[in-house]
C-alpha positions as CSV (number, residue, x, y, z in Angstrom):
1,X,59.4,72.3,24.2
2,X,55.9,73.0,23.1
3,X,56.9,74.9,20.0
4,X,59.6,72.6,18.8
5,X,58.3,69.2,20.0
6,X,61.6,68.2,21.4
7,X,63.3,67.5,24.8
8,X,64.3,70.5,26.9
9,X,68.0,69.8,26.7
10,X,67.9,69.9,22.9
11,X,66.5,73.4,22.6
12,X,69.1,75.8,21.4
13,X,69.8,79.3,22.6
14,X,68.6,80.7,19.3
15,X,65.3,78.9,19.7
16,X,64.7,80.4,23.1
17,X,65.0,83.8,21.5
18,X,62.9,82.8,18.5
19,X,60.0,81.9,20.8
20,X,60.2,85.4,22.4
21,X,60.0,86.9,18.9
22,X,57.0,84.7,18.0
23,X,55.1,85.9,21.1
24,X,56.0,89.6,20.3
25,X,54.8,89.2,16.7
26,X,51.6,87.7,18.0
27,X,50.9,91.1,19.7
28,X,51.5,90.4,23.4
29,X,51.7,93.4,25.7
30,X,54.4,92.0,28.1
31,X,56.8,89.1,28.1
32,X,58.0,87.3,31.2
33,X,61.6,86.0,31.0
34,X,63.8,84.6,33.8
35,X,67.0,86.4,32.8
36,X,68.1,87.0,36.4
37,X,69.1,83.4,37.0
38,X,72.4,82.9,35.2
39,X,75.4,80.5,35.6
40,X,76.8,82.5,38.5
41,X,73.6,82.9,40.5
42,X,72.7,79.2,39.7
43,X,76.1,78.1,41.1
44,X,75.6,80.0,44.3
45,X,72.1,78.6,44.6
46,X,73.6,75.1,44.6
47,X,76.3,76.2,47.1
48,X,73.7,77.5,49.6
49,X,71.2,74.7,49.6
50,X,69.3,75.8,52.7
51,X,65.9,76.0,51.0
52,X,63.0,73.7,51.6
53,X,61.3,74.2,48.3
54,X,64.3,74.9,46.0
55,X,63.2,76.8,42.8
56,X,59.4,77.0,42.5
57,X,59.1,79.2,39.5
58,X,58.0,77.1,36.5
59,X,60.0,79.1,34.0
60,X,62.9,79.5,36.4
61,X,63.1,75.8,37.1
62,X,63.1,74.9,33.4
63,X,65.9,77.4,32.7
64,X,67.9,76.2,35.6
65,X,67.5,72.6,34.4
66,X,68.4,73.6,30.8
67,X,71.6,75.3,32.0
68,X,72.5,72.3,34.1
69,X,72.0,69.8,31.3
70,X,73.7,71.8,28.6
71,X,76.4,73.7,30.5
72,X,75.4,76.8,28.7
73,X,74.6,80.3,29.9
74,X,70.9,81.4,30.2
75,X,70.2,82.7,26.6
76,X,68.0,85.5,28.0
77,X,70.9,86.7,30.0
78,X,73.7,86.1,27.5
79,X,71.7,87.6,24.6
80,X,69.8,90.1,26.6
81,X,70.5,93.0,24.2
82,X,69.0,91.0,21.4
83,X,65.9,90.3,23.5
84,X,65.6,94.1,24.2
85,X,65.8,94.7,20.4
86,X,62.8,92.4,20.0
87,X,60.9,94.1,22.8
88,X,61.6,97.6,21.4
89,X,60.7,96.6,17.8
90,X,57.2,95.3,18.9
91,X,56.6,97.6,21.8
92,X,56.6,94.8,24.4
93,X,57.1,95.5,28.1
94,X,59.6,93.1,29.7
95,X,58.5,91.4,32.8
96,X,61.7,90.3,34.7
97,X,60.6,87.1,36.4
98,X,62.0,86.0,39.8
99,X,63.1,82.5,39.3
100,X,64.3,82.3,42.9
101,X,61.2,83.7,44.5
102,X,60.5,82.0,47.8
103,X,58.1,79.1,47.6
104,X,57.5,78.8,51.3
105,X,57.8,81.0,54.4
106,X,61.1,79.3,55.4
107,X,62.8,80.4,52.1
108,X,61.8,84.1,52.2
109,X,64.4,86.8,51.9
110,X,67.3,84.3,51.5
111,X,70.5,84.8,49.6
112,X,69.2,83.4,46.3
113,X,66.2,85.7,46.3
114,X,68.2,88.9,47.1
115,X,71.1,88.0,44.7
116,X,68.6,87.6,41.8
117,X,67.0,90.9,42.7
118,X,70.3,92.6,42.4
119,X,70.7,91.1,38.9
120,X,67.2,92.2,38.0
121,X,68.2,95.8,39.0
122,X,71.1,95.7,36.6
123,X,68.9,94.3,33.8
124,X,66.4,97.1,34.5
125,X,68.9,99.8,33.8
126,X,70.0,98.1,30.6
127,X,66.4,97.8,29.4
128,X,65.7,101.5,30.1
129,X,68.8,102.5,28.2
130,X,67.3,100.7,25.2
131,X,63.9,102.3,25.6
132,X,62.2,99.1,26.8
133,X,59.7,99.3,29.7
134,X,60.2,96.9,32.6
135,X,58.2,95.4,35.5
136,X,59.7,93.3,38.2
137,X,58.2,90.2,39.6
138,X,58.2,89.7,43.4
139,X,57.5,86.9,45.9
140,X,55.9,84.5,46.5
141,X,55.6,83.2,50.0
142,X,56.7,85.6,52.8
143,X,55.8,86.3,56.5
144,X,54.0,89.6,57.2
145,X,56.9,91.2,59.0
146,X,59.2,90.9,55.9
147,X,56.9,92.3,53.2
148,X,57.5,96.0,53.8
149,X,61.3,95.5,53.8
150,X,61.1,93.5,50.6
151,X,59.0,96.1,48.7
152,X,61.4,98.9,49.8
153,X,64.4,96.8,48.9
154,X,63.1,96.1,45.5
155,X,62.3,99.8,44.9
156,X,65.9,100.6,45.8
157,X,67.7,97.8,44.0
158,X,65.5,98.1,40.9
159,X,65.6,101.9,40.7
160,X,61.9,102.4,41.3
161,X,60.7,100.1,38.5
162,X,57.1,98.9,39.0
163,X,56.9,95.9,41.3
164,X,54.2,93.2,41.2
165,X,53.8,90.4,43.7
166,X,52.1,87.0,43.7
167,X,50.4,87.5,47.0
168,X,52.6,87.3,48.9
169,X,51.2,84.3,50.7
170,X,51.7,84.9,54.4
171,X,51.4,81.3,55.5
172,X,51.9,77.8,54.0
173,X,49.2,75.9,55.8
174,X,46.0,77.0,54.1
175,X,45.5,75.0,50.8
176,X,42.0,75.8,49.5
177,X,42.2,79.3,51.1
178,X,45.3,80.7,49.5
179,X,43.3,83.5,47.9
180,X,42.9,84.7,51.5
181,X,46.5,84.2,52.5
182,X,47.5,86.1,49.3
183,X,45.1,88.9,49.9
184,X,46.5,89.5,53.4
185,X,50.0,89.8,52.1
186,X,48.9,91.7,49.0
187,X,47.2,94.4,51.2
188,X,50.5,94.9,53.1
189,X,52.5,94.9,49.9
190,X,50.2,97.5,48.2
191,X,50.3,99.6,51.4
192,X,54.1,99.8,51.2
193,X,54.4,100.5,47.4
194,X,53.8,97.4,45.3
195,X,52.4,98.5,41.9
196,X,50.4,95.5,41.0
197,X,48.9,92.4,42.7
198,X,48.8,89.1,40.8
199,X,45.7,87.3,42.0
200,X,45.9,83.9,43.6
201,X,42.9,81.5,43.5
202,X,41.8,79.0,46.2
203,X,43.0,76.3,43.9
204,X,46.6,77.4,44.2
205,X,49.0,74.4,44.8
206,X,46.0,72.0,44.2
207,X,44.7,72.1,40.6
208,X,44.0,74.1,37.5
209,X,41.5,76.7,38.7
210,X,37.9,76.8,37.6
211,X,36.0,79.9,36.6
212,X,34.6,80.2,40.1
213,X,38.1,79.8,41.6
214,X,39.3,82.6,39.4
215,X,36.3,84.8,40.4
216,X,37.1,84.3,44.1
217,X,40.8,85.0,43.5
218,X,40.1,88.2,41.6
219,X,37.7,89.5,44.2
220,X,40.2,88.8,47.0
221,X,43.0,90.6,45.0
222,X,40.7,93.6,44.4
223,X,39.9,93.7,48.1
224,X,43.6,93.6,49.0
225,X,44.4,96.4,46.5
226,X,41.6,98.6,47.9
227,X,42.8,98.0,51.4
228,X,46.3,99.1,50.3
229,X,44.9,102.2,48.7
230,X,43.1,103.1,51.9
231,X,46.3,102.6,54.0
232,X,48.2,104.8,51.6
233,X,45.6,107.5,51.8
234,X,45.1,107.8,48.1
235,X,42.8,110.6,47.2
236,X,39.2,109.4,46.8
237,X,39.9,105.9,48.1
238,X,37.9,106.3,51.3
239,X,34.9,107.9,49.5
240,X,33.7,104.4,48.4
241,X,33.8,103.2,52.0
242,X,32.1,106.3,53.4
243,X,29.3,105.9,50.8
244,X,28.8,102.2,51.9
245,X,28.7,103.3,55.6
246,X,26.0,105.9,54.8
247,X,24.0,103.2,53.0
248,X,24.3,100.9,55.9
249,X,23.2,103.5,58.4
250,X,20.2,104.3,56.2
251,X,19.5,100.5,55.9
252,X,19.4,101.1,52.1
253,X,19.9,97.5,50.9
254,X,19.9,98.2,47.2
255,X,22.4,101.0,47.6
256,X,24.7,98.6,49.6
257,X,24.5,96.0,46.9
258,X,25.3,98.6,44.2
259,X,28.4,99.7,46.2
260,X,29.6,96.3,47.0
261,X,33.0,95.1,45.6
262,X,31.1,92.1,44.2
263,X,27.3,92.6,44.4
264,X,26.2,89.1,43.6
265,X,27.1,87.4,46.9
266,X,25.6,89.9,49.4
267,X,22.4,90.1,47.3
268,X,22.1,86.3,47.4
269,X,22.8,86.2,51.2
270,X,20.0,88.8,51.7
271,X,17.6,86.8,49.5
272,X,18.4,83.5,51.2
273,X,17.6,84.8,54.7
274,X,14.7,87.2,54.6
275,X,13.9,89.1,57.9
276,X,10.5,89.7,59.3
277,X,10.9,93.4,58.9
278,X,12.5,95.0,55.8
279,X,14.6,97.5,57.9
280,X,16.4,94.7,59.7
281,X,18.4,91.6,58.8
282,X,18.2,88.1,60.4
283,X,21.3,88.8,62.4
284,X,19.9,91.2,65.0
285,X,16.3,91.7,64.0
286,X,14.5,94.3,66.3
287,X,17.8,94.8,68.2
288,X,19.6,96.2,65.1
289,X,21.8,99.0,66.4
290,X,21.5,101.1,63.2
291,X,17.7,100.7,63.1
292,X,17.2,101.6,66.7
293,X,19.6,104.6,66.7
294,X,17.8,106.0,63.6
295,X,14.5,105.7,65.4
296,X,15.6,107.1,68.8
297,X,17.4,110.1,67.2
298,X,14.2,110.8,65.2
299,X,12.2,110.9,68.4
300,X,10.5,107.5,67.8
301,X,10.1,104.6,70.2
302,X,12.3,101.6,70.1
303,X,10.6,98.3,70.5
304,X,13.4,95.7,70.7
305,X,12.2,92.3,71.8
């Protein structure tokens, strides 16, 4: 539509592939295509209309609409081998998008999502056979208790291909705070084997994000990823936390700021609420447990007021 300046229904199968080649020639590292939704999976999606939010993937919904209006097969599925030739020629990793990812908690782990995942597993093997790297997109919106199963199912159906998730968002009721709902789900997904977390901003579902929205979303995703690393027991992951704990016990503020995931905010909080004594903060003051334990264990008197 953007490249050709014409209506969606008038784009030809060849033109879809030509756009993929244009991107590859421009030097992109990976290309997302929704090849898993084809005429067969689209037909079963229509037969099993139990979803609240239908298809929420932007690219997936456009491809579904194109197939419905033209009656043709998804070009990225029908001419998948030609797409792989483009990816191999330009060393582009193929990101297999999940057109039928759940867009709300109600729709998680339904037939459409799982059926598409099976198709993505088949496409993964075909890509590897042509020496093309693959990453697999994952949900989406999903309750906490389904995340572990979904990650393990993807690993099985897609033969261990790297899995990356958008969140998952673990509730639908927090617009303005979806970077938090995504970080909760992301930590669980990372713990159970997700390879990459796609960050979500607080503007999700509401508007185009600002730079500040993106900063908050990235920090939340980094936090989720580190929590997942801790849960998996990755070598060295806990060293960072242990260093922060030692700095806190020593009441070494500068060291705490330097170790912080994002130093700017804690430094600003400290500056905005200066304590009477440097070795305390305005939360506990003289009753600071760390300050008083340091003193008493060093044989000093504690003078909490």
